[in-house]
C-alpha positions as CSV (number, residue, x, y, z in Angstrom):
1,X,33.1,2.6,0.9
2,X,31.6,6.0,0.9
3,X,33.5,8.8,-0.7
4,X,33.2,12.3,0.9
5,X,33.6,15.3,-1.4
6,X,32.8,18.9,-1.1
7,X,29.0,19.3,-1.2
8,X,28.4,15.9,0.4
9,X,26.2,16.0,3.3
10,X,25.7,13.9,6.4
11,X,29.3,13.4,7.8
12,X,28.6,15.4,10.9
13,X,26.1,17.6,12.5
14,X,26.5,21.4,13.1
15,X,26.1,20.9,16.9
16,X,28.9,18.3,16.8
17,X,31.1,20.7,14.9
18,X,30.4,23.3,17.4
19,X,31.4,21.1,20.3
20,X,34.5,20.2,18.3
21,X,35.4,23.8,17.9
22,X,35.2,24.4,21.6
23,X,37.4,21.3,22.3
24,X,39.8,22.3,19.4
25,X,40.2,25.8,21.0
26,X,40.9,24.2,24.4
27,X,43.2,21.3,23.4
28,X,44.5,22.0,19.9
29,X,45.1,25.7,19.2
30,X,48.5,26.0,20.8
31,X,50.0,23.6,18.3
32,X,47.7,23.8,15.3
33,X,46.8,27.4,15.3
34,X,43.5,29.3,15.7
35,X,42.7,28.7,12.1
36,X,44.0,25.2,11.9
37,X,47.0,26.4,9.9
38,X,49.6,24.6,11.8
39,X,52.7,25.9,13.5
40,X,54.3,24.1,15.1
41,X,52.0,21.2,14.5
42,X,50.7,20.0,11.2
43,X,48.1,22.0,9.5
44,X,44.6,20.7,9.7
45,X,43.0,22.8,7.1
46,X,44.0,24.0,3.7
47,X,45.9,22.7,0.6
48,X,48.6,20.8,2.6
49,X,46.0,19.1,4.9
50,X,43.7,18.2,1.9
51,X,46.6,16.9,-0.3
52,X,47.5,14.5,2.5
53,X,44.1,13.4,3.7
54,X,41.7,14.0,0.8
55,X,43.7,11.8,-1.6
56,X,41.1,9.1,-2.2
57,X,43.1,6.6,-0.3
58,X,42.8,7.7,3.5
59,X,39.8,6.8,5.4
60,X,38.3,9.0,8.1
61,X,39.4,6.4,10.5
62,X,43.0,6.9,9.5
63,X,42.8,10.5,10.6
64,X,40.6,9.6,13.6
65,X,43.4,7.0,14.7
66,X,46.2,9.7,14.6
67,X,44.0,12.3,16.5
68,X,42.9,9.9,19.2
69,X,46.2,8.2,19.8
70,X,48.6,11.0,19.5
71,X,46.8,14.2,20.6
72,X,46.9,16.3,22.5
73,X,50.6,16.2,22.0
74,X,51.4,16.6,25.8
75,X,48.7,14.1,26.9
76,X,47.8,11.7,24.1
77,X,44.6,9.8,24.5
78,X,43.3,12.3,27.2
79,X,39.9,12.9,25.6
80,X,36.9,10.5,25.2
81,X,36.5,9.0,21.7
82,X,33.3,11.1,21.3
83,X,35.3,14.2,22.0
84,X,37.9,13.2,19.3
85,X,35.0,12.6,16.9
86,X,33.6,16.1,17.6
87,X,37.1,17.7,16.8
88,X,37.2,15.7,13.6
89,X,33.7,17.0,12.7
90,X,35.1,20.5,13.3
91,X,38.1,19.8,11.0
92,X,35.8,18.6,8.3
93,X,33.6,21.6,8.7
94,X,36.7,24.0,8.4
95,X,37.7,22.1,5.2
96,X,34.4,22.7,3.5
97,X,32.6,19.4,4.1
98,X,28.8,19.9,4.6
99,X,27.0,19.1,7.7
100,X,23.9,16.9,7.8
101,X,21.6,15.7,10.6
102,X,23.6,12.8,11.9
103,X,26.7,13.0,14.0
104,X,30.0,11.5,13.0
105,X,30.2,8.5,15.3
106,X,33.4,7.7,17.2
107,X,33.3,4.1,15.5
108,X,36.3,2.7,13.8
109,X,34.0,0.4,11.7
110,X,31.9,3.3,10.4
111,X,34.8,5.8,9.9
112,X,36.8,3.1,7.8
113,X,33.9,3.3,5.2
114,X,34.4,7.0,4.5
115,X,37.2,8.2,2.2
116,X,37.9,11.8,1.7
117,X,38.3,12.6,-2.0
118,X,40.2,15.3,-3.6
119,X,38.2,18.4,-4.5
């Protein structure tokens, strides 16, 4: 299993995070805020987010599953898996994880191999 910590590269590409930002702005901002701070939805950036997801026990697939099956709140599962992966790439970028040349794939098998570590 891979461990992703601050400074690791290759989790997503800059282009993918940019696509994810556009999707986030369209589908997620109303609940999670323009800076991913939460309200009324859960925060997707910062200490609260990192303490929950970057605990060394959750895989990227755990987060991907929540995003793709429960979001957007009013229309869960509305987006394509690739779009959910793009949003996840944006969330990683905002939380300080470094981009690489490869895109984060919308593959459960791959995402299960990456665990976010505490920073």
